[in-house]
C-alpha angles and dihedrals in degrees: 000000000000121000129188118209123195123204127228136223114313093049094085125108133181110283097012094138090048089058096057112118120277095252132141092234090052091050091050092048093052090047095050091046090051090050096047093048097037094234137088099264089203084074092063098073101063117117089249093047095051091064082076113089084207094054094047096047095045091045093054092053093048091050092047096050091043088057093047090055097046089053094047088056086066093044094258107135123159127251088201131026127191132166131193110236108312087008086076090073089062091045088052090057090043091058096041099249095116133029118239095240090052093046090051092052094043093049090050089052094047092048091045089052093047095047092045090051091050114018092167145348098057141080150114139305126195115219122195126190100029128086127237091256090051093053090046088056089050095048091048090050092051093047091050085057089054098258112140114268121268119203138209103256107170132006097204095164133349092274101024110084132167115213123203130206146085126331089252093052095046092047092054093042094050089052093049095042090056091048088051094054109275112156092213138005121176140157118253128221093257122112101197130069095241127190099026145093092270087079095049091111094047089046091056087055094049091049090054091049094047094058088076095047115098114235128184138209104268118256089208137016120303118191118205134230103222098051103018086231134125112266117206108181133065093239096053089051092048091052091047094054094040093053107029094097089063100048134060112269108238092204097155091049088054092048089050092051092050091054092045088053088056104265110153104158115056120186116196115210118227144310110061133326106263089129092044093053089050090055094045092049099044110021107039094167090073127069111233121195128185108211093209091060094072148030113277093243091050090045088053092049092046094049093048092049092048092049091049088054092048091052091055 
Protein backbone atom coordinates (compact mmCIF):
# COMPACT_ATOMS: atom_id res chain seq x y z
CA UNK A 1 0.00 0.00 0.00
CA UNK A 2 1.06 3.53 -0.78
CA UNK A 3 0.77 6.29 1.83
CA UNK A 4 1.30 10.02 1.41
CA UNK A 5 2.46 12.09 4.38
CA UNK A 6 2.41 15.88 4.50
CA UNK A 7 4.69 17.92 6.81
CA UNK A 8 3.65 20.74 9.10
CA UNK A 9 4.93 24.19 9.91
CA UNK A 10 8.66 24.18 10.61
CA UNK A 11 9.47 22.14 7.49
CA UNK A 12 9.51 25.25 5.27
CA UNK A 13 12.65 26.77 3.81
CA UNK A 14 13.23 29.78 1.59
CA UNK A 15 12.45 29.00 -2.05
CA UNK A 16 10.61 25.72 -1.40
CA UNK A 17 7.77 26.50 -3.82
CA UNK A 18 10.28 27.40 -6.53
CA UNK A 19 11.93 23.99 -6.07
CA UNK A 20 8.77 22.05 -6.93
CA UNK A 21 9.20 19.97 -10.09
CA UNK A 22 8.72 21.43 -13.57
CA UNK A 23 5.45 19.68 -14.27
CA UNK A 24 2.15 20.77 -15.81
CA UNK A 25 0.21 19.66 -12.72
CA UNK A 26 2.48 21.78 -10.51
CA UNK A 27 2.11 24.85 -12.74
CA UNK A 28 -1.67 24.43 -12.79
CA UNK A 29 -1.79 24.08 -8.99
CA UNK A 30 0.28 27.23 -8.47
CA UNK A 31 -1.95 29.13 -10.90
CA UNK A 32 -5.14 27.87 -9.23
CA UNK A 33 -3.89 28.80 -5.76
CA UNK A 34 -2.89 32.26 -6.96
CA UNK A 35 -6.34 32.80 -8.45
CA UNK A 36 -8.21 31.56 -5.35
CA UNK A 37 -6.16 33.68 -2.94
CA UNK A 38 -5.75 36.73 -5.15
CA UNK A 39 -1.95 36.75 -4.83
CA UNK A 40 1.01 35.23 -6.65
CA UNK A 41 1.72 32.27 -4.36
CA UNK A 42 5.32 32.18 -5.59
CA UNK A 43 5.88 35.32 -3.49
CA UNK A 44 5.15 33.33 -0.31
CA UNK A 45 8.44 31.46 0.02
CA UNK A 46 10.99 34.24 0.43
CA UNK A 47 12.79 34.45 3.76
CA UNK A 48 10.86 37.63 4.59
CA UNK A 49 7.48 36.17 3.60
CA UNK A 50 8.06 33.03 5.65
CA UNK A 51 8.06 35.09 8.83
CA UNK A 52 4.28 35.06 8.34
CA UNK A 53 2.36 32.07 9.69
CA UNK A 54 -0.20 32.63 6.91
CA UNK A 55 2.43 32.42 4.15
CA UNK A 56 3.99 29.28 5.63
CA UNK A 57 0.75 27.38 6.13
CA UNK A 58 -0.71 28.28 2.73
CA UNK A 59 2.58 27.45 1.02
CA UNK A 60 2.78 24.01 2.64
CA UNK A 61 -0.71 23.11 1.44
CA UNK A 62 0.09 24.29 -2.08
CA UNK A 63 3.29 22.21 -2.16
CA UNK A 64 1.46 19.14 -0.86
CA UNK A 65 -1.39 19.30 -3.36
CA UNK A 66 0.96 20.07 -6.27
CA UNK A 67 2.91 16.91 -5.41
CA UNK A 68 -0.26 14.80 -5.14
CA UNK A 69 -1.41 15.98 -8.58
CA UNK A 70 1.96 15.45 -10.25
CA UNK A 71 2.13 11.88 -8.92
CA UNK A 72 -1.49 11.23 -9.91
CA UNK A 73 -0.50 12.15 -13.46
CA UNK A 74 1.72 9.05 -13.32
CA UNK A 75 -1.12 6.95 -11.85
CA UNK A 76 0.38 7.01 -8.36
CA UNK A 77 -2.47 7.68 -5.94
CA UNK A 78 -2.40 6.99 -2.21
CA UNK A 79 -4.29 4.31 -0.34
CA UNK A 80 -3.71 6.34 2.84
CA UNK A 81 -3.12 10.07 3.46
CA UNK A 82 -2.06 11.79 6.67
CA UNK A 83 -0.60 15.18 7.46
CA UNK A 84 1.05 16.64 10.52
CA UNK A 85 -0.78 19.75 11.76
CA UNK A 86 -1.47 22.01 8.76
CA UNK A 87 -0.30 19.12 6.57
CA UNK A 88 -3.63 17.49 7.38
CA UNK A 89 -5.31 19.93 4.98
CA UNK A 90 -3.28 18.63 2.05
CA UNK A 91 -4.07 15.09 3.25
CA UNK A 92 -7.80 15.91 3.20
CA UNK A 93 -7.47 17.11 -0.40
CA UNK A 94 -5.39 14.04 -1.25
CA UNK A 95 -8.12 11.63 -0.10
CA UNK A 96 -10.95 13.61 -1.71
CA UNK A 97 -12.58 14.89 1.47
CA UNK A 98 -11.92 18.57 0.71
CA UNK A 99 -11.62 20.60 -2.49
CA UNK A 100 -8.32 22.44 -2.97
CA UNK A 101 -9.90 25.92 -3.13
CA UNK A 102 -11.82 25.31 0.11
CA UNK A 103 -8.66 23.97 1.77
CA UNK A 104 -6.74 27.12 0.80
CA UNK A 105 -9.39 29.44 2.21
CA UNK A 106 -9.75 27.45 5.43
CA UNK A 107 -5.98 27.26 5.96
CA UNK A 108 -5.67 31.01 5.41
CA UNK A 109 -8.41 31.55 8.01
CA UNK A 110 -6.71 29.13 10.42
CA UNK A 111 -3.34 30.83 10.09
CA UNK A 112 -4.84 34.31 10.45
CA UNK A 113 -6.59 33.26 13.67
CA UNK A 114 -3.39 31.75 15.07
CA UNK A 115 -1.30 34.77 14.13
CA UNK A 116 -3.85 37.21 15.57
CA UNK A 117 -4.04 35.27 18.86
CA UNK A 118 -0.25 35.23 19.36
CA UNK A 119 1.53 37.77 17.11
CA UNK A 120 4.80 37.39 19.04
CA UNK A 121 6.44 35.91 22.11
CA UNK A 122 5.31 32.30 21.58
CA UNK A 123 6.32 29.23 19.61
CA UNK A 124 7.48 25.62 19.64
CA UNK A 125 10.54 23.65 20.75
CA UNK A 126 11.56 20.17 19.61
CA UNK A 127 12.95 17.85 22.30
CA UNK A 128 14.74 14.59 21.43
CA UNK A 129 15.64 11.88 23.91
CA UNK A 130 12.90 12.27 26.52
CA UNK A 131 9.46 10.63 26.59
CA UNK A 132 6.11 12.41 26.69
CA UNK A 133 5.73 11.46 30.35
CA UNK A 134 9.20 12.79 31.26
CA UNK A 135 8.43 16.12 29.58
CA UNK A 136 5.07 16.38 31.33
CA UNK A 137 6.91 15.94 34.64
CA UNK A 138 9.40 18.67 33.68
CA UNK A 139 6.61 21.04 32.58
CA UNK A 140 4.66 20.40 35.81
CA UNK A 141 7.75 21.03 37.92
CA UNK A 142 8.45 24.34 36.15
CA UNK A 143 4.81 25.43 36.45
CA UNK A 144 4.90 24.79 40.20
CA UNK A 145 7.88 27.13 40.34
CA UNK A 146 5.86 29.87 38.67
CA UNK A 147 7.26 29.48 35.17
CA UNK A 148 4.55 29.83 32.47
CA UNK A 149 3.04 26.48 31.42
CA UNK A 150 4.51 24.59 28.45
CA UNK A 151 2.36 22.00 26.68
CA UNK A 152 2.88 18.77 24.73
CA UNK A 153 2.25 19.86 21.14
CA UNK A 154 3.28 16.91 18.96
CA UNK A 155 4.29 13.35 19.74
CA UNK A 156 6.25 12.68 16.56
CA UNK A 157 8.00 9.58 17.92
CA UNK A 158 8.30 7.98 21.37
CA UNK A 159 11.26 10.24 22.21
CA UNK A 160 10.75 13.08 19.76
CA UNK A 161 8.31 15.56 21.27
CA UNK A 162 7.39 19.12 20.31
CA UNK A 163 6.48 21.48 23.15
CA UNK A 164 4.34 24.62 22.81
CA UNK A 165 4.19 27.78 24.90
CA UNK A 166 5.55 31.26 25.51
CA UNK A 167 9.20 32.14 24.89
CA UNK A 168 9.78 32.18 28.66
CA UNK A 169 8.15 28.78 29.11
CA UNK A 170 10.14 27.21 26.27
CA UNK A 171 13.45 28.77 27.32
CA UNK A 172 13.07 27.28 30.81
CA UNK A 173 11.88 23.95 29.46
CA UNK A 174 14.74 23.59 26.97
CA UNK A 175 17.28 24.24 29.73
CA UNK A 176 15.62 21.79 32.13
CA UNK A 177 15.13 19.11 29.45
CA UNK A 178 18.82 19.15 28.54
CA UNK A 179 19.72 18.86 32.22
CA UNK A 180 17.31 15.90 32.48
CA UNK A 181 19.09 14.01 29.68
CA UNK A 182 17.55 15.22 26.41
CA UNK A 183 19.87 14.63 23.43
CA UNK A 184 18.74 17.80 21.71
CA UNK A 185 16.36 20.66 22.48
CA UNK A 186 15.88 23.45 19.95
CA UNK A 187 13.38 26.13 19.07
CA UNK A 188 11.53 25.67 15.77
CA UNK A 189 10.85 28.27 13.08
CA UNK A 190 7.26 28.59 14.25
CA UNK A 191 5.93 31.74 15.90
CA UNK A 192 2.67 30.43 17.38
CA UNK A 193 2.01 27.94 20.25
CA UNK A 194 0.35 25.24 18.13
CA UNK A 195 -1.59 22.26 19.46
CA UNK A 196 -2.43 23.32 22.97
CA UNK A 197 -5.08 25.02 25.08
CA UNK A 198 -3.62 28.45 24.33
CA UNK A 199 -5.44 28.23 20.97
CA UNK A 200 -8.84 27.28 22.41
CA UNK A 201 -10.42 30.62 21.44
CA UNK A 202 -9.03 30.56 17.90
CA UNK A 203 -10.27 26.97 17.53
CA UNK A 204 -13.84 27.95 18.40
CA UNK A 205 -13.75 30.58 15.67
CA UNK A 206 -12.41 28.07 13.13
CA UNK A 207 -15.12 25.56 14.10
CA UNK A 208 -17.72 28.23 13.27
CA UNK A 209 -16.02 28.95 9.95
CA UNK A 210 -15.76 25.25 9.05
CA UNK A 211 -19.52 24.70 9.37
CA UNK A 212 -19.95 26.42 5.99
CA UNK A 213 -17.10 24.54 4.28
CA UNK A 214 -18.25 21.56 2.16
CA UNK A 215 -16.57 18.30 3.12
CA UNK A 216 -17.04 14.95 1.39
CA UNK A 217 -16.78 11.27 2.23
CA UNK A 218 -13.13 10.38 1.53
CA UNK A 219 -12.35 8.21 -1.51
CA UNK A 220 -9.33 6.71 0.25
CA UNK A 221 -8.19 6.48 3.88
CA UNK A 222 -7.58 9.64 5.89
CA UNK A 223 -5.75 9.31 9.22
CA UNK A 224 -6.49 12.08 11.70
CA UNK A 225 -4.28 14.18 13.96
CA UNK A 226 -6.01 14.17 17.32
CA UNK A 227 -6.52 10.45 17.73
CA UNK A 228 -4.10 9.10 15.16
CA UNK A 229 -6.92 6.98 13.77
CA UNK A 230 -8.64 6.53 10.38
CA UNK A 231 -11.62 8.85 9.90
CA UNK A 232 -14.30 7.75 7.46
CA UNK A 233 -16.90 10.53 7.33
CA UNK A 234 -16.97 14.10 6.09
CA UNK A 235 -17.97 15.40 9.52
CA UNK A 236 -15.19 13.55 11.33
CA UNK A 237 -12.59 15.02 8.97
CA UNK A 238 -14.10 18.50 9.31
CA UNK A 239 -13.84 18.22 13.10
CA UNK A 240 -10.25 16.97 12.90
CA UNK A 241 -9.13 19.89 10.73
CA UNK A 242 -11.09 22.55 12.60
CA UNK A 243 -9.80 21.52 16.03
CA UNK A 244 -6.28 20.18 15.44
CA UNK A 245 -4.55 23.44 16.39
CA UNK A 246 -5.91 23.05 19.95
CA UNK A 247 -4.96 19.42 20.61
CA UNK A 248 -1.79 17.36 20.72
CA UNK A 249 -0.85 15.86 17.35
CA UNK A 250 -0.52 12.08 17.81
CA UNK A 251 1.69 11.68 14.77
CA UNK A 252 3.44 8.49 15.84
CA UNK A 253 0.07 6.88 16.53
CA UNK A 254 -1.00 7.87 13.02
CA UNK A 255 2.17 6.35 11.52
CA UNK A 256 1.68 3.15 13.50
CA UNK A 257 -1.91 2.85 12.29
CA UNK A 258 -0.87 3.37 8.67
CA UNK A 259 1.58 0.50 8.93
CA UNK A 260 -0.95 -1.70 10.71
CA UNK A 261 -3.34 -1.11 7.79
CA UNK A 262 -0.68 -2.30 5.36
CA UNK A 263 1.10 0.86 4.19
CA UNK A 264 4.69 -0.01 3.33
CA UNK A 265 5.77 2.78 1.00
CA UNK A 266 5.41 6.29 2.47
CA UNK A 267 6.05 9.33 0.28
CA UNK A 268 6.56 12.68 2.01
CA UNK A 269 5.47 15.80 0.13
CA UNK A 270 7.86 18.77 0.03
CA UNK A 271 9.52 20.53 1.67
CA UNK A 272 12.16 18.60 3.56
CA UNK A 273 12.22 15.12 4.99
CA UNK A 274 11.36 15.45 8.68
CA UNK A 275 8.58 12.84 8.46
CA UNK A 276 10.71 10.54 6.30
CA UNK A 277 13.46 10.59 8.94
CA UNK A 278 10.96 9.69 11.67
CA UNK A 279 9.87 6.61 9.72
CA UNK A 280 13.43 5.55 8.93
CA UNK A 281 14.53 5.91 12.55
CA UNK A 282 11.55 4.23 14.20
CA UNK A 283 9.82 1.99 11.64
CA UNK A 284 12.51 0.31 9.51
CA UNK A 285 10.03 -2.22 8.07
CA UNK A 286 8.58 0.59 5.91
CA UNK A 287 10.14 2.41 2.96
CA UNK A 288 10.06 6.18 3.42
CA UNK A 289 10.82 8.51 0.50
CA UNK A 290 11.04 12.30 0.56
CA UNK A 291 9.72 13.70 -2.72
CA UNK A 292 12.01 16.72 -2.38
CA UNK A 293 15.13 14.52 -2.32
CA UNK A 294 15.02 13.52 -6.00
CA UNK A 295 13.85 14.58 -9.45
CA UNK A 296 10.20 13.87 -10.22
CA UNK A 297 10.88 11.17 -12.84
CA UNK A 298 13.20 9.36 -10.46
CA UNK A 299 10.63 9.66 -7.66
CA UNK A 300 7.96 8.04 -9.83
CA UNK A 301 10.30 5.20 -10.83
CA UNK A 302 11.45 4.65 -7.23
CA UNK A 303 7.91 4.52 -5.84
CA UNK A 304 6.78 2.08 -8.55
CA UNK A 305 9.78 -0.16 -7.90
CA UNK A 306 9.22 -0.17 -4.13
CA UNK A 307 5.51 -0.92 -4.53
CA UNK A 308 6.33 -3.82 -6.86
CA UNK A 309 8.73 -5.26 -4.27
CA UNK A 310 6.11 -4.82 -1.54
CA UNK A 311 3.46 -6.69 -3.58
CA UNK A 312 5.79 -9.66 -3.94
